[in-house]
TORBA-266113 format. One line per 10 residues: number of its first residue (from 0); their letters; for each residue x, y, z of C-alpha. Coordinates in Angstrom, 3 decimals, m for minus. Each point is the difference from the previous one (the first is absolute). Layout:
! TORBA-266113
NUM) A) X Y Z  ...
! end
This chain:
! TORBA-266113
0) MTDLPGAGSG) 33.571 m48.122 m6.907  0.558 2.931 2.333  3.086 2.188 0.259  1.260 0.844 3.441  m0.114 3.672 0.959  3.133 1.867 m0.952  1.109 m2.677 m2.434  m0.090 2.382 m2.974  m3.655 m0.639 m0.838  m0.976 3.674 0.018
10) APADRPAVVG) m2.899 m0.743 2.356  m0.470 1.950 3.211  1.700 m1.658 2.950  m3.312 m0.771 1.735  m1.595 m1.726 m3.025  1.640 m2.743 m2.015  m0.244 0.156 m3.790  m1.632 m2.866 m1.839  2.126 m1.423 m2.804  m1.693 m1.969 m2.762
20) STGQHHTPPG) 1.346 m3.180 m1.595  1.655 2.091 m2.737  1.809 2.117 2.557  m2.248 3.071 m0.417  m0.801 2.021 3.099  m3.682 0.546 0.745  m1.020 2.976 2.098  m2.188 m0.941 2.974  m3.513 1.540 0.010  m0.051 3.576 1.269
30) DGPRQPYDPL) 3.451 0.838 m1.343  m1.079 0.564 m3.612  m0.924 3.240 m1.722  m2.944 1.870 1.465  m3.322 m0.347 m1.783  m2.528 2.871 m0.173  m2.575 m1.805 2.131  2.370 m1.285 2.726  m1.507 2.286 2.691  m3.476 m1.472 m0.593
40) DNESAQIMRA) m1.411 m3.088 1.655  0.018 m3.147 m2.175  m3.646 0.232 m1.062  0.213 3.672 m0.982  3.218 m0.662 m1.919  m1.705 m2.869 m1.865  m2.846 2.308 m0.958  2.388 2.703 m1.209  1.958 m2.499 m2.115  m3.279 m1.169 m1.583
50) MPDRGSVTPE) m1.063 3.529 m0.996  0.136 0.689 m3.741  2.360 2.736 m1.193  m2.853 1.633 m1.917  m3.741 m0.004 0.483  m1.979 m1.247 2.940  m0.827 m3.349 1.534  m2.873 m1.095 2.232  0.518 m1.380 3.495  m1.308 m3.346 m1.256
60) QLAARTGLAL) 2.659 m0.069 m2.725  2.686 0.872 2.562  m1.172 m2.843 2.236  0.250 m2.419 m2.939  3.444 1.313 m1.045  1.459 m0.190 3.513  m1.774 m3.054 1.349  m1.104 2.053 3.015  m3.540 m0.120 1.343  m2.204 2.824 m1.313
70) RIVLRRLPLL) m0.616 1.245 3.561  3.764 0.458 0.509  0.300 1.953 m3.262  m2.983 2.161 0.994  1.618 0.722 3.391  3.383 0.921 m1.500  m1.155 2.259 m2.849  m1.137 2.936 2.199  3.337 m0.110 1.818  1.898 0.000 m3.303
80) ELADLVHRHD) m2.185 2.907 m1.132  0.817 1.988 3.138  3.689 m0.671 m0.659  m0.451 1.507 m3.505  1.003 m3.248 m1.696  m3.347 m0.652 m1.719  m3.140 1.986 m0.743  m3.545 m0.815 m1.063  m0.434 0.119 m3.761  m2.628 m1.283 m2.463
90) GGVALAKGDS) m1.782 m2.215 2.528  3.243 m1.535 1.229  3.394 1.121 1.220  3.051 1.225 m1.881  3.564 0.810 0.919  0.389 3.543 1.311  2.384 2.137 m1.967  1.813 1.034 3.179  m0.410 3.680 m0.837  m0.208 1.955 3.231
100) QVDAASADLV) 0.932 3.339 m1.541  m2.099 3.049 0.808  m1.577 1.800 m2.929  m2.346 2.968 0.112  m3.023 m2.034 m1.126  0.535 m2.591 2.748  0.501 2.682 2.639  m3.211 1.720 m1.142  m1.914 m3.300 0.216  1.272 m0.604 3.540
110) SAYCAANPGQ) m0.824 3.557 1.055  m3.495 m0.202 m1.534  m0.684 m3.366 1.637  0.983 1.339 3.424  m2.038 3.198 m0.554  m3.035 m2.146 m0.848  0.403 m1.808 3.332  0.415 2.890 2.454  0.309 m0.510 3.696  1.391 m3.494 m0.087
120) PIKPYEIARG) 3.631 m1.107 0.082  0.725 m2.257 m2.964  2.863 m2.455 m0.373  1.907 m0.124 m3.324  m1.266 m3.479 m0.903  m3.587 1.187 0.584  0.618 2.972 m2.288  1.511 m2.295 m2.656  m2.950 m2.394 0.104  m2.523 2.849 m0.009
130) ITAATGRHLG) 1.588 1.659 m3.039  0.170 m3.316 m1.844  m3.660 m0.718 0.767  m1.150 3.498 m0.961  2.078 0.555 m3.128  1.242 m3.398 m1.144  3.538 1.418 0.046  2.365 m2.070 2.121  2.220 1.899 2.390  2.181 m2.154 2.199
140) TAAVLNCCLL) 0.343 0.606 3.716  3.600 1.185 m0.377  m1.014 2.533 m2.674  m2.866 1.258 2.185  2.287 0.296 3.020  2.485 2.038 m2.060  m2.852 2.232 m1.212  m1.257 0.461 3.569  3.460 0.961 1.239  0.401 2.498 m2.848
150) LTSTGRLAQV) m3.467 1.449 0.628  0.786 0.241 3.728  3.178 1.952 m0.738  m2.020 2.484 m2.084  m2.815 0.319 2.568  m2.664 m1.672 m2.173  m0.272 m2.954 2.434  0.781 m0.482 3.665  1.574 m3.066 1.562  m2.237 m0.883 2.944
160) AEAPIAFAFP) 1.536 m3.275 1.224  3.463 m1.522 0.093  m0.601 m3.730 0.462  m1.792 m0.956 m2.072  0.561 3.087 m2.098  m3.198 1.828 m0.959  m0.852 3.255 m1.751  m2.968 2.347 m0.173  m1.098 3.059 m1.941  1.099 3.073 2.020
170) TARMPADEDR) m3.451 1.625 0.135  m1.286 m2.998 1.930  0.077 0.092 3.785  3.175 m1.825 0.957  0.199 m2.336 3.033  2.924 2.086 1.303  m2.233 3.131 m0.129  m2.376 m1.531 2.550  2.742 0.240 2.647  0.348 3.757 m0.678
180) TPQP) m3.725 0.811 0.089  m0.733 2.212 3.036  m2.526 m1.463 2.369  m2.905 2.348 1.063
! end
């Protein structure tokens, strides 16, 4: 049974409310409470819902839990990692803690990584992956970006590109410096 708009159903005027056989109103899809993974595509949301609260899981296990093909899981995981939702851990993936706070140790790691790669602009996700590969310590892209912005404000790094944002160690020759170099 469907109520007519404006007939006291509580539904928006453009969408009728569905009333069950017991007289209970059912909210149409899309009008319910927001879920944490609503902004994600369906496959990514399925993967996130299948992630364990603690520990790690392999891509193969995620494929089995979600019913998705392994190739789809393998395509989605790097995107979820870049979004700081998951990170590589113990041969699989684990939920990211969502901590994008800047601490001195993280800022020092970012600064050291950029100093070890002079002369090349580096994007935050490249810095995050490089630090994780070199140290085994996971720093999410958001945390690295916050570190880079802090280090830029103190002069320890220089922002060398806007879109996509990239940073470099200030002793390196910056692309913007090439425009200012006098020609003989």
